[in-house]
C-alpha positions in Angstrom: 36.4 -9.0 1.4 35.6 -7.1 -1.8 32.1 -7.4 -3.1 31.5 -9.5 -6.2 29.9 -7.7 -9.1 29.5 -3.9 -9.2 30.6 -1.8 -6.2 29.0 1.3 -7.7 25.7 0.2 -9.1 23.0 -2.1 -7.8 19.9 -3.3 -9.7 16.7 -1.3 -8.8 13.8 -2.1 -11.2 12.8 -2.5 -14.8 10.6 -0.2 -16.8 8.3 -0.8 -19.8 7.5 -4.5 -19.3 3.8 -5.3 -19.2 2.9 -8.5 -21.1 4.2 -11.3 -23.3 2.7 -14.1 -25.4 1.2 -15.9 -22.3 -2.6 -15.3 -22.0 -3.6 -13.2 -19.1 -5.7 -14.3 -16.1 -8.6 -12.2 -14.8 -9.8 -12.3 -11.2 -12.4 -10.5 -9.1 -11.7 -9.3 -5.5 -14.8 -9.6 -3.5 -13.7 -7.2 -0.7 -12.3 -4.5 -3.0 -15.1 -5.1 -5.6 -12.6 -4.7 -8.4 -11.3 -6.7 -11.3 -7.6 -7.5 -11.5 -5.6 -8.7 -14.6 -2.5 -10.8 -14.1 0.1 -10.9 -16.9 3.3 -12.8 -17.3 6.6 -10.9 -17.7 9.4 -13.5 -18.1 10.0 -15.3 -14.8 7.5 -13.2 -12.8 4.0 -11.8 -13.2 2.5 -8.4 -12.7 -1.0 -7.6 -11.3 -2.9 -4.6 -12.5 -6.2 -3.2 -11.5 -8.6 -2.9 -14.5 -10.1 0.4 -13.4 -6.8 2.4 -13.9 -4.4 -0.3 -15.2 -2.1 0.7 -12.3 0.3 -1.9 -11.2 -0.6 -3.4 -7.8 2.1 -6.0 -7.2 5.0 -7.8 -8.7 5.5 -11.5 -7.9 8.7 -13.2 -6.8 10.7 -14.7 -9.6 10.7 -18.3 -10.6 13.5 -20.4 -12.0 12.3 -20.4 -15.6 10.0 -18.4 -17.7 6.2 -18.7 -17.0 4.4 -20.7 -19.6 0.8 -20.3 -18.5 -1.3 -18.5 -15.8 -4.6 -19.0 -14.0 -6.3 -17.5 -11.0 -9.1 -18.1 -8.7 -10.6 -16.1 -5.8 -7.6 -16.6 -3.5 -4.5 -17.8 -5.4 -2.7 -17.2 -8.7 -1.2 -20.3 -10.4 1.8 -20.0 -12.6 3.5 -22.9 -14.5 7.3 -22.7 -15.1 8.7 -25.7 -16.9 7.3 -28.9 -15.2 6.6 -27.1 -11.9 3.3 -25.4 -10.9 3.5 -22.7 -8.2 0.6 -21.2 -6.2 1.0 -17.6 -5.2 -0.7 -15.8 -2.3 -1.2 -12.1 -2.2 0.0 -11.9 -5.8 3.6 -12.3 -4.6 4.7 -15.2 -2.4 4.9 -18.9 -3.4 2.8 -20.9 -0.9 2.6 -24.2 -2.7 4.5 -26.1 -5.4 3.1 -29.0 -7.4 5.5 -31.6 -8.8 4.4 -34.4 -11.0 4.6 -33.4 -14.7 7.4 -34.8 -16.9 6.9 -32.3 -19.7 6.3 -28.5 -19.8 2.9 -27.5 -18.5 1.0 -25.4 -21.0 -2.6 -25.3 -19.6 -4.1 -24.5 -16.2 -7.7 -24.5 -15.0 -8.8 -23.9 -11.3 -12.0 -25.7 -10.5 -13.1 -25.3 -6.9 -10.7 -27.1 -4.6 -9.0 -28.7 -7.5 -6.4 -27.5 -10.0 -6.3 -29.1 -13.5 -3.1 -29.0 -15.5 -2.1 -30.3 -18.9 1.4 -30.7 -20.4 2.8 -31.2 -23.8 3.3 -34.9 -23.3 -0.4 -35.7 -23.0 -0.7 -35.9 -19.2 -3.7 -34.2 -17.5 -3.4 -34.1 -13.7 -6.1 -33.0 -11.2 -4.4 -31.6 -8.0 -5.7 -31.0 -4.5 -5.0 -27.3 -4.1 -4.6 -27.3 -0.3 -2.6 -30.5 0.1 -0.8 -30.6 -3.2 -1.6 -34.3 -3.8 -2.6 -35.8 -7.2 -6.3 -36.5 -7.2 -6.6 -37.8 -10.8 -4.2 -38.3 -13.7 -5.3 -38.9 -17.3 -2.9 -39.9 -20.1 -3.6 -39.1 -23.7 -1.6 -39.9 -26.8 -0.5 -36.6 -28.4 -0.7 -38.2 -31.8 -4.4 -38.8 -31.5 -5.6 -36.3 -28.9 -3.1 -33.5 -28.2 -4.8 -31.4 -25.5 -4.8 -27.7 -26.7 -7.7 -26.2 -24.8 -9.5 -26.8 -21.5 -12.5 -25.2 -19.9 -15.3 -25.9 -17.3 -18.8 -25.7 -18.7 -21.2 -23.7 -16.5 -23.7 -25.6 -14.4 -21.8 -28.9 -15.2 -20.8 -30.2 -11.8 -17.2 -31.6 -11.8 -17.1 -31.6 -15.6 -14.1 -30.5 -17.7 -14.2 -30.0 -21.5 -10.9 -30.9 -23.2 -10.1 -29.8 -26.7 -7.4 -31.2 -29.0 -5.3 -29.9 -31.8 -6.8 -32.7 -34.0 -10.3 -31.0 -33.7 -12.0 -33.4 -31.2 -13.6 -32.5 -27.8 -13.9 -34.7 -24.8 -16.1 -34.1 -21.7 -14.7 -35.7 -18.5 -16.1 -36.1 -15.0 -13.1 -35.6 -12.7 -15.0 -37.3 -9.8 -16.1 -40.5 -11.5 -13.1 -40.5 -13.9 -15.3 -41.2 -16.9 -15.3 -39.6 -20.3 -18.9 -38.7 -21.0 -18.8 -37.8 -24.7 -16.5 -37.6 -27.6 -17.6 -35.1 -30.3 -15.8 -34.0 -33.4 -15.5 -30.6 -32.8 -13.5 -23.8 -26.4 -15.0 -20.6 -24.5 -18.1 -20.7 -22.4 -21.0 -18.7 -23.6 -23.6 -17.0 -21.4 -26.2 -19.6 -22.5 -26.3 -23.0 -20.7 -24.8 -26.0 -22.6 -23.4 -23.7 -25.3 -19.6 -23.3 -25.9 -17.6 -21.5 -28.5 -14.8 -23.3 -30.3 -12.1 -21.6 -32.4 -10.0 -23.7 -34.8 -6.7 -23.3 -36.5 -8.4 -22.8 -39.9 -10.2 -19.6 -38.7 -13.6 -21.3 -38.2 -15.6 -20.3 -35.1 -18.2 -22.9 -34.0 -21.0 -22.3 -31.6 -21.7 -25.8 -30.3 -24.3 -27.4 -27.9 -22.4 -30.0 -25.9 -25.5 -31.5 -24.4 -27.1 -32.3 -27.7 -23.8 -32.5 -29.5 -25.1 -30.2 -32.2 -23.6 -27.2 -34.0 -25.8 -24.2 -33.7 -23.9 -21.8 -36.0 -20.4 -21.2 -37.4 -18.4 -18.2 -38.7 -15.1 -18.0 -40.5 -12.6 -15.2 -40.1 -10.3 -14.3 -43.0 -7.2 -13.6 -40.8 -6.2 -17.2 -40.2 -6.3 -19.2 -36.9 -8.4 -18.1 -34.0 -6.0 -17.2 -31.2 -8.7 -16.3 -28.6 -12.4 -16.4 -28.1 -14.7 -14.5 -25.6 -18.4 -13.8 -25.1 -20.0 -10.7 -23.8 -22.0 -11.1 -20.6 -23.6 -7.7 -20.2 -26.6 -8.3 -22.6 -25.7 -8.1 -26.3 -25.1 -11.5 -27.9 -21.6 -10.8 -29.1 -18.6 -13.1 -29.4 -15.1 -11.7 -30.0 -12.3 -13.6 -31.8 -8.7 -12.7 -32.1 -6.2 -13.4 -34.8 -2.4 -13.8 -35.2 -2.2 -10.5 -37.0 -3.5 -8.6 -34.0 -7.0 -8.0 -35.4 -10.2 -8.6 -33.3 -13.6 -9.4 -34.9 -17.0 -9.1 -33.2 -19.8 -11.4 -34.3 -23.5 -11.0 -33.6 -25.0 -14.4 -32.6 -28.6 -13.3 -33.3 -28.1 -11.9 -36.8 -25.3 -14.4 -37.4 -23.0 -11.9 -39.0 -19.9 -9.8 -38.5 -20.9 -6.5 -36.8 -17.6 -4.8 -36.2 -13.8 -5.4 -36.3 -10.9 -3.8 -34.6 -7.9 -3.8 -36.8 -4.4 -3.5 -35.5 -5.6 -3.9 -31.9 -2.2 -5.4 -31.2 1.0 -5.4 -33.2 1.3 -9.2 -32.7 -1.1 -12.0 -32.1 -3.8 -11.4 -29.6 -2.8 -13.7 -26.7 -6.1 -13.5 -24.8 -9.4 -11.5 -24.7 -11.7 -11.5 -21.7 -15.0 -9.7 -21.1 -15.6 -8.4 -17.6 -18.7 -10.0 -16.1 -21.7 -7.8 -16.5 -19.8 -4.8 -17.9 -19.2 -3.6 -21.5 -15.4 -3.9 -21.1 -12.9 -6.2 -22.7 -9.3 -6.8 -21.6 -6.8 -8.0 -24.2 -3.0 -8.6 -24.1 -0.5 -9.7 -26.6 3.2 -10.4 -27.3 3.6 -6.7 -28.3 4.1 -5.9 -24.6 0.7 -4.2 -24.3 -2.4 -4.5 -22.1 -5.5 -2.8 -23.4 -9.0 -2.2 -22.0 -11.8 -1.7 -24.6 -15.2 -0.2 -24.0 -18.3 -0.9 -26.1 -20.1 2.4 -26.4 -20.0 2.8 -30.2 -22.9 2.5 -32.6 -23.1 -0.8 -34.3 -21.4 -2.7 -31.6 -17.9 -1.4 -32.1 -15.3 -0.9 -29.4 -12.9 1.9 -28.7 -9.7 2.0 -26.6 -10.4 3.1 -23.0 -7.0 2.7 -21.4 -3.7 1.1 -22.2 -0.3 0.2 -20.8 2.2 -0.4 -23.6 5.9 -0.6 -23.9 8.1 -1.4 -26.9 7.1 -4.4 -29.0 10.7 -4.7 -30.2 13.9 -4.1 -28.2 14.9 -0.5 -27.7 18.0 0.8 -29.4 18.7 4.3 -28.1 17.8 5.8 -24.7 18.3 9.3 -23.2 17.1 11.1 -20.2 14.8 14.0 -21.0 14.8 17.1 -18.9 16.9 18.1 -15.9 15.0 16.3 -13.2 15.9 12.8 -14.3 12.3 11.5 -14.0 11.7 10.7 -17.7 13.6 8.5 -20.1 13.1 8.8 -23.9 13.5 5.5 -25.7 13.5 4.6 -29.4 12.8 1.0 -30.3 13.2 -1.3 -33.3 9.4 -1.2 -33.6 9.7 2.4 -34.9 8.0 4.0 -31.8 9.4 6.8 -29.6 8.2 6.5 -26.0 8.9 8.2 -22.6 9.0 6.1 -19.4 8.7 7.7 -16.0 10.8 6.6 -13.1 8.2 7.9 -10.7 5.0 6.2 -11.7 3.7 4.5 -14.8 0.8 6.9 -15.2 3.3 9.5 -16.4 4.5 7.4 -19.3 4.0 8.8 -22.8 3.8 7.2 -26.2 4.9 9.6 -28.9 3.8 7.1 -31.5 5.2 5.8 -34.8 6.8 8.1 -37.3 5.1 8.4 -40.7 5.7 10.0 -44.0 4.0 13.1 -45.2 0.4 12.1 -45.8 -0.4 14.9 -48.2 2.1 13.7 -50.8 1.3 10.0 -50.5 -2.5 10.3 -50.3 -3.0 10.2 -54.1 -0.7 7.2 -54.3 -3.1 5.0 -52.4 -0.5 3.7 -50.0 -1.6 1.6 -47.0 -1.2 2.7 -43.4 1.7 0.2 -42.9 3.5 1.6 -46.0 3.4 5.2 -44.6 5.3 4.2 -41.5 8.8 5.3 -41.1 11.6 2.8 -40.2 13.1 2.6 -36.7 14.9 5.5 -35.2 18.7 5.1 -35.1 19.6 8.3 -33.2 17.8 11.2 -31.6 18.4 14.3 -29.6 16.1 16.2 -27.2 16.0 19.6 -25.5 13.7 21.1 -23.0 14.6 24.8 -23.3 12.0 25.6 -26.0 9.8 22.5 -26.0 6.8 24.5 -25.0 7.2 26.8 -28.0 8.0 24.3 -30.8 9.3 20.8 -31.4 12.1 19.8 -29.1 13.1 16.3 -30.4 14.9 15.5 -33.7 15.3 11.9 -34.8 17.2 10.1 -37.6 15.6 7.0 -39.2 17.3 3.8 -40.6 18.1 4.2 -44.2 16.5 7.7 -44.6 17.9 11.0 -45.5 15.1 13.1 -43.9 15.1 13.7 -40.2 11.9 14.1 -38.3 10.9 16.4 -35.4 8.7 15.4 -32.4 6.8 17.3 -29.8 7.1 15.9 -26.3 4.3 17.9 -24.7 1.7 17.0 -27.4 3.1 13.4 -27.6 3.0 13.5 -31.4 5.3 13.7 -34.4 6.3 17.3 -35.2 5.4 19.3 -38.2 8.8 19.5 -39.9 10.7 17.0 -42.0 14.3 18.2 -42.1 15.9 17.4 -45.5 19.0 19.1 -46.9 18.8 20.6 -50.4 20.7 19.1 -53.4 22.0 15.9 -51.8 22.1 12.5 -53.5 19.4 10.1 -52.6 21.6 7.4 -51.2 22.8 9.6 -48.3 21.5 8.7 -44.9 21.2 10.8 -41.7 23.6 9.3 -39.2 24.0 11.8 -36.3 22.0 14.6 -34.7 22.2 17.1 -31.9 20.2 20.1 -30.6 21.9 23.2 -29.3 21.5 24.1 -25.6 19.3 27.1 -26.6 16.8 24.8 -28.3 16.7 26.9 -31.5 18.9 24.9 -33.9 19.5 21.2 -34.9 22.7 19.8 -36.3 22.4 16.8 -38.6 25.3 14.7 -40.0 24.9 12.6 -43.1 26.7 9.5 -44.4 28.1 11.5 -47.3 30.1 13.7 -44.9 27.8 16.7 -44.8 26.7 18.5 -41.7 23.6 20.8 -41.9 22.1 23.3 -39.6 18.3 23.8 -39.3 16.0 26.2 -37.4 13.6 24.2 -35.3 11.0 26.9 -35.1 10.5 27.2 -38.9 12.2 23.9 -40.0 14.2 25.9 -42.6 17.7 25.0 -43.7 20.3 27.5 -42.4 23.5 26.3 -43.9 26.1 23.6 -43.9 29.7 23.2 -42.7 32.7 23.0 -45.0 33.9 25.1 -48.0 32.5 22.6 -50.5 29.5 21.8 -48.4 31.2 18.8 -47.1 32.6 18.6 -43.5 34.2 15.2 -43.8 35.4 13.0 -46.6 33.6 10.0 -45.0 30.4 9.4 -43.1 29.7 11.6 -40.1 29.7 9.6 -36.9 28.9 12.4 -34.4 28.0 16.0 -34.1 27.8 18.3 -31.0 27.6 21.9 -30.0 28.9 23.5 -26.8 26.9 25.3 -24.2 27.3 28.9 -25.6 26.9 28.0 -29.3 30.4 29.1 -30.0 31.9 25.8 -31.1 30.6 22.8 -33.2 32.4 19.5 -33.1 32.1 16.8 -35.7 33.8 13.5 -36.2 33.8 11.2 -39.3 35.0 7.9 -40.6 38.0 9.8 -42.1 39.6 9.5 -38.6 39.3 13.3 -38.0 37.7 15.3 -35.2 37.0 18.8 -36.4 36.3 22.0 -34.5 34.1 24.6 -36.3 32.9 28.1 -35.4 29.2 27.8 -34.9 28.1 31.1 -36.3 30.4 31.4 -39.4 30.6 27.6 -39.9 34.4 27.9 -40.6 36.8 25.2 -39.5 39.2 26.3 -36.7 41.1 23.2 -35.9 41.2 19.4 -36.4 42.5 16.5 -34.5 43.8 13.2 -36.0 42.4 10.2 -34.1 44.2 6.8 -33.8 41.2 4.9 -35.4 37.9 5.6 -37.1 35.4 6.9 -34.5 32.1 5.1 -34.0 30.3 7.6 -31.8 30.9 10.6 -29.5 29.3 12.2 -26.5 29.9 15.8 -25.2 29.5 16.8 -21.5 28.8 20.5 -22.0 29.3 21.6 -18.4 32.9 20.3 -18.2 33.8 20.6 -21.8 34.9 17.0 -22.1 34.2 15.1 -25.3 34.3 11.2 -25.3 34.9 9.5 -28.6 34.5 5.7 -29.0 36.8 4.3 -31.7 36.4 1.2 -33.9 39.4 -0.5 -32.2 37.4 -0.7 -29.0 39.3 2.1 -27.3 38.0 5.5 -25.9 39.5 8.9 -26.2 38.6 11.9 -24.0 39.2 15.3 -25.6 39.2 18.7 -23.8 37.5 21.1 -26.2 39.2 24.1 -24.6 42.8 22.9 -25.2 41.7 20.7 -28.1 43.9 17.9 -26.9 43.4 14.3 -26.0 43.6 14.2 -22.2 42.6 10.6 -21.5 42.8 7.3 -23.3 41.0 4.1 -22.1 41.3 0.6 -23.3 39.7 -2.6 -22.0 36.6 -3.4 -24.0 36.7 -6.5 -26.2 33.8 -5.5 -28.4 32.3 -2.5 -30.2 31.4 0.3 -27.8 27.6 0.7 -28.2 27.0 3.8 -26.0 28.5 6.2 -23.5 27.3 8.6 -20.9 28.8 11.1 -18.4 28.0 11.5 -14.8 26.4 14.9 -14.0 29.6 16.3 -12.5 31.7 15.0 -15.4 33.9 12.8 -13.2 32.8 9.4 -14.5 32.4 8.1 -18.0 30.1 5.0 -18.2 30.5 2.9 -21.4 28.7 -0.2 -22.7 30.0 -2.6 -25.3 29.0 -5.8 -27.1 31.3 -7.8 -24.8 28.4 -7.6 -22.3 30.3 -5.3 -19.9 29.4 -2.0 -18.3 32.5 -0.1 -17.3 32.9 3.1 -15.3 36.1 5.2 -15.9 37.3 7.9 -13.5 38.5 10.9 -15.5 40.6 12.6 -12.9 42.6 9.5 -12.1 42.4 8.0 -15.6 41.6 4.6 -14.4 38.8 2.0 -14.4 37.0 2.0 -11.1 34.0 -0.3 -11.8 33.2 -3.1 -14.2 30.5 -5.8 -14.3 29.0 -8.2 -16.7 25.3 -8.6 -17.7 23.6 -11.5 -19.3 22.5 -9.6 -22.4 24.7 -7.2 -24.4 23.8 -3.5 -23.6 23.1 -1.3 -26.5 22.1 1.9 -24.7 23.0 3.7 -21.5 22.1 7.0 -19.9 22.9 8.5 -16.5 20.3 10.6 -14.8 21.0 14.4 -14.6 20.6 14.1 -10.8 23.0 11.1 -10.7 20.6 8.8 -8.8 20.0 6.2 -11.5 21.8 4.6 -14.5 19.4 3.4 -17.3 20.5 0.6 -19.7 18.8 -1.1 -22.7 19.8 -4.6 -23.8 19.7 -6.8 -26.8 16.6 -9.0 -27.1 14.9 -7.3 -24.1 11.9 -5.0 -24.2 12.5 -3.2 -20.9 14.7 -0.4 -19.7 16.7 -1.4 -16.6 17.4 1.0 -13.8 20.6 0.7 -11.6 20.8 2.6 -8.3 23.9 4.7 -7.7 25.4 3.4 -4.4 27.6 6.5 -3.9 24.5 8.6 -3.1 23.4 6.2 -0.4 26.6 5.8 1.5 30.4 5.7 1.3 31.7 3.7 -1.6 35.4 2.8 -1.9 36.4 3.1 -5.5 39.9 1.8 -6.2 41.5 1.4 -9.6 40.9 -2.0 -11.0 43.9 -4.0 -12.3 44.4 -4.6 -16.0 43.7 -8.3 -15.7 40.5 -7.8 -13.7 37.8 -10.4 -14.4 34.3 -8.9 -14.1 31.6 -10.8 -12.4 28.1 -11.1 -13.8 25.4 -8.9 -12.2 21.8 -10.0 -12.2 19.5 -7.7 -14.2 17.0 -5.7 -12.1 13.7 -7.3 -11.6 14.9 -10.8 -12.6 15.7 -12.3 -9.2 14.4 -10.2 -6.3 15.4 -12.8 -3.6 19.0 -13.0 -4.8 19.2 -9.2 -4.9 18.1 -9.0 -1.3 20.7 -11.5 -0.2 23.4 -9.6 -2.0 22.3 -6.3 -0.4 22.4 -7.9 3.0 25.9 -9.3 2.6 27.0 -5.9 1.2 26.0 -4.1 4.3 28.1 -6.4 6.4 31.2 -6.3 4.1 31.2 -2.6 3.4 30.7 -1.5 7.1 33.5 0.9 7.9 34.5 1.9 11.4 36.2 5.3 11.4 39.1 5.8 13.7 38.8 8.3 16.5 42.1 10.0 15.4 43.6 9.5 12.0 47.0 11.0 13.0 48.5 12.7 16.0 49.6 15.7 14.0 46.0 16.3 12.9 43.3 18.3 14.6 40.0 16.4 15.0 36.6 18.0 15.8 34.1 16.3 17.9 30.9 14.7 16.6 28.8 16.6 19.1 26.1 18.8 17.6 26.8 22.6 17.8 23.9 23.2 20.1 25.7 21.2 22.9 28.7 23.6 23.0 28.2 26.7 20.9 25.8 28.3 23.4 27.9 27.8 26.6 29.0 31.4 26.7 25.5 32.7 26.2 23.6 30.8 28.8 22.7 33.9 30.9 21.2 35.6 27.9 19.3 32.5 27.0 17.9 32.1 30.5 16.9 35.8 30.6 15.2 35.5 27.2 13.4 32.3 28.1 12.4 33.3 31.6 8.6 32.9 31.8 6.4 35.8 33.0 4.4 34.5 35.9 0.7 35.3 35.7 -0.8 37.3 38.6 -1.8 35.0 41.4 -5.5 35.1 42.5 -6.1 36.0 46.2 -7.4 33.2 48.3 -11.2 33.3 48.5 -12.7 34.1 51.9 -15.3 31.6 53.2 -18.9 32.6 53.3 -19.1 32.2 57.1 -15.9 33.4 58.8 -15.0 31.1 61.8 -15.1 32.9 65.2 -13.7 32.1 68.7 -16.4 31.4 71.3 -16.6 34.1 74.0 -18.2 37.4 74.9 -16.1 39.4 72.6 -16.4 38.3 68.9 -13.0 37.3 67.5 -12.2 35.6 64.2 -10.4 32.3 64.4 -6.9 32.4 62.7 -5.8 29.4 60.6 -3.6 27.0 62.6 0.2 27.4 62.1 2.0 24.2 61.1 5.6 23.2 61.8 6.6 23.6 58.2 5.6 27.3 58.2 7.7 28.1 61.2 10.8 26.0 60.0 13.5 27.9 58.2 13.8 27.1 54.5 17.6 27.8 54.4 19.4 24.5 54.0 22.5 23.7 55.9 25.8 23.6 54.1 26.2 19.9 54.7 23.4 18.9 52.4 25.2 20.6 49.5 28.7 19.6 50.3 28.5 16.3 48.3 30.5 16.2 45.1 28.9 15.4 41.7 29.9 12.4 39.6 32.0 14.7 37.4 33.9 16.1 40.4 34.7 12.7 41.7 35.8 11.5 38.3 38.0 14.6 37.9 39.6 14.1 41.3 40.4 10.4 40.4 41.7 11.4 37.0 44.1 13.9 38.6 45.7 11.1 40.5 45.7 8.5 37.6 46.5 10.9 34.8 43.7 9.6 32.5 41.0 12.2 31.8 38.8 10.0 29.6 36.1 9.4 32.2 35.4 13.1 33.2 35.4 14.1 29.5 32.9 11.5 28.7 30.6 12.7 31.5 30.8 16.3 30.2 29.9 15.1 26.7 26.8 13.4 27.9 25.6 16.6 29.7 23.7 19.4 28.1 24.8 23.1 28.1 23.0 23.9 31.4 24.4 20.8 33.1 27.9 21.6 31.9 27.6 25.1 33.4 26.4 23.7 36.7 29.3 21.2 36.8 31.9 23.8 36.1 30.4 26.2 38.7 30.6 23.6 41.4 34.4 23.2 41.0 35.2 26.0 43.5 35.0 25.7 47.2 31.7 27.7 47.3 30.2 25.0 45.2 31.6 22.0 47.2 34.9 21.7 45.3 38.4 22.9 45.9 41.4 24.3 44.1 42.6 20.9 43.2 39.6 20.4 41.0 40.3 23.7 39.2 43.8 22.5 38.5 42.6 19.1 37.4 40.2 20.8 34.9 43.1 22.8 33.4 45.2 19.6 33.0 42.2 18.0 31.3 41.9 20.8 28.7 45.7 20.7 28.2 45.5 16.9 27.6 42.7 17.4 25.0 44.7 20.1 23.1 47.9 17.9 23.2 46.0 14.9 21.7 44.3 17.0 19.0 40.9 15.4 19.6 37.7 17.3 20.4 39.3 20.5 19.4 36.0 22.5 19.4 34.8 21.1 22.8 38.2 22.0 24.4 37.9 25.7 23.4 34.2 25.9 24.4 34.8 24.3 27.8 37.9 26.5 28.4 36.0 29.7 27.5 33.2 28.9 30.0 35.7 27.9 32.7 37.6 31.2 32.5 34.4 33.2 32.5 33.3 31.5 35.7 36.6 31.2 37.7 39.1 33.7 36.3 39.0 35.9 39.4 39.6 32.8 41.7 42.4 31.5 39.5 44.3 34.8 39.5 44.8 34.4 43.3 46.3 30.9 42.9 50.0 30.8 41.8 49.9 27.1 40.8 46.8 27.5 38.7 48.3 30.6 37.0 51.4 28.7 36.1 49.2 25.9 34.6 47.2 28.5 32.6 50.4 30.1 31.3 51.6 26.7 30.0 48.1 26.1 28.5 48.3 29.6 26.8 51.6 28.7 25.1 50.1 25.4 23.8 47.2 27.3 22.4 49.4 29.8 20.6 51.6 27.1 19.0 48.5 25.1 17.9 46.8 28.0 16.3 50.1 29.1 14.6 50.3 25.6 12.9 46.7 25.8 11.9 47.1 29.2 10.4 50.0 28.0 8.4 48.0 25.1 7.0 45.1 27.4 6.2 47.3 29.8 4.3 48.9 27.0 2.3 45.6 25.5 1.4 44.1 28.8 0.4 47.1 29.6 -1.8 46.9 26.3 -3.5 43.2 26.7 -4.1 43.6 30.2 -5.6 46.3 28.8 -7.9 44.1 25.9 -9.0 41.2 28.2 -9.8 43.3 30.7 -11.8 45.7 28.3 -13.5 44.8 26.5 -16.8 45.6 22.9 -16.3 
């Protein structure tokens, strides 16, 4: 039964996902004495340690996206739709709470109870252990829409509820009574005092016992998205804003003491101070977790550590380096980042591109105005990255290309801009030569320029009139030896240029306008994606189209070759990922994904396939099954309907079930003999048969040298025989000392199991049993068994003849070819003199010799034919 989905790739994991708009939860582990932060990532949550921000665990996936999180000392609670799940060990669901009719948006653990509030106005108090409803409160969302919930310190069984209308209510969950109703939520270190943040930007410090406002502040950035108090001494309260800024207010001086602008690219989802430490943890919808430390003068904070991915979906991804451990990714947020497939601590953020600050300093431009737009295409090289910049990028709507330094994780020093070009031209394609010295940049006006990466100087352009194509350039590439440059444009032409002289040598007319192209330098194959959703593969040596592929029903977004150049993997807007086999010219793998892929890259080692998708911030890794075991790739029919494959990291339980079923379906039992005319070797290790002829040498070499034996010690008083003449008493002689140690012949006359099986096989004609016994024996045991075939060893001449017939049967069947020759060589070495005196045995040996000669003659003919064909294939130009 064929496996549904992809037979070549299986989901492995997702990179670059750290946080979303859901506020994080902070917990303290008593045994480890360490703080952990829990963040939501779609349908699952991740747990990080605050000390290093290293990922500790990933939870199992839920049916829907997580809407809110909470944690106590033992469990993590996550709400998904109307269901609340309790997770143990940060991974497994141990309890589910059903009872809400609307989406749950607030959770608060309180001792043995869990309090939850939904968008319909229902507040339910749950028994954590049993899952029963202890108390249920109903509010009218029109008059009291619950928007905040907290437990005031030292207030036993009390819960403070805040509403979007501006009112607060204090409830006792034991007596089920509302204690107060004030018109005005984060707990301060002071007893009875809480902080309230409003949608108007007002921050109120309120005493709930006296129902009195102590002080208030107003931030100019709009609504307060989060509120947190320091607990390590200084009376500071931090407030977050939708713009990503954080303000710090001094409660003693009642003024703003510091502010952290652009702490996050989006709204600050939550800010939490670690108890008794000058550290603050924040997260936001910009896919970032940050830890801030307060060691600045004036009460300011600085960034201590961070885990950050793209805040907008990535558009282009490529593997960087030859080890396949790092993936460069450019996102719509304008950043260029590197994600490690080994560990997250090796991730790098190369930052956001910016304009030249020297020219714009006098213009008084803001920081946001200096930022460059998103990267549309980039190329990287590792050959000279330690000497100068090794990454060149094109930006959306800009003529100038930028350089980046991977090792310093910064933007480079050069802005590559061609001279005398109209301003409406845009850089559309880029490539770096294999030597790392030059960069090729194609423009929308049809121009292709060459730059020196060390100096950033312009070195020339292609074309007689400084124009390589009459339309926009869609792709540029250079071969391995810098002999040939290839360009394609919207004028339907693929042109071949001499790299050094920049003169055109040849051109190829395409069937449609090209959208992009990808060159595999080792094999010399160039893949071109056309606007009619087809693919063309060009051999740059013969400069002919050698393969054409059709099957996509949308624009081809990206392409990548396998390291050996055998497969071409393409992605398109029809949400399919297809793998084309170049030697056979057929489609061998195809599967659907839930989101359209926009980028794809195969690891240089061939172990992983990386994809980027629309509306997704992560980079998804797919495992190459062909490296883990045999994969049967058969050409797919033209009417093949692909099956949707689950994205990695979305549903871990379903992926495990698919893997289990795959192991059962793909189990292949190899036949013992594929054909009678073939010669099959045994699966025995070489050490079991290759040393049979050298056992004497091995025994002599391994013979231990016995240490000198110490003489028996004489007793202090020598025993004497009583009498007149002193005589020493001799030790008594036992029966064992006088008995002869030469065994009788009868004790060795018994035949071994192999001898008995060989004698039975001589009568029945089936030699499978004695051959199986020999296979189970080691080299020394095989030598002993063959030695005992003669009459001196307890056998007779019939056993010698039976062994010859067994070898003849093995050679006739073609199985265990290597074992047959090894056993025969040892047999002749031991018994050739005895066999020469037996006429029947000599006749059998002559027949066996003729079979050996004919078998080796056939093998020699097959070897010569294969070597001749291989020599022709290597020398001929196909």
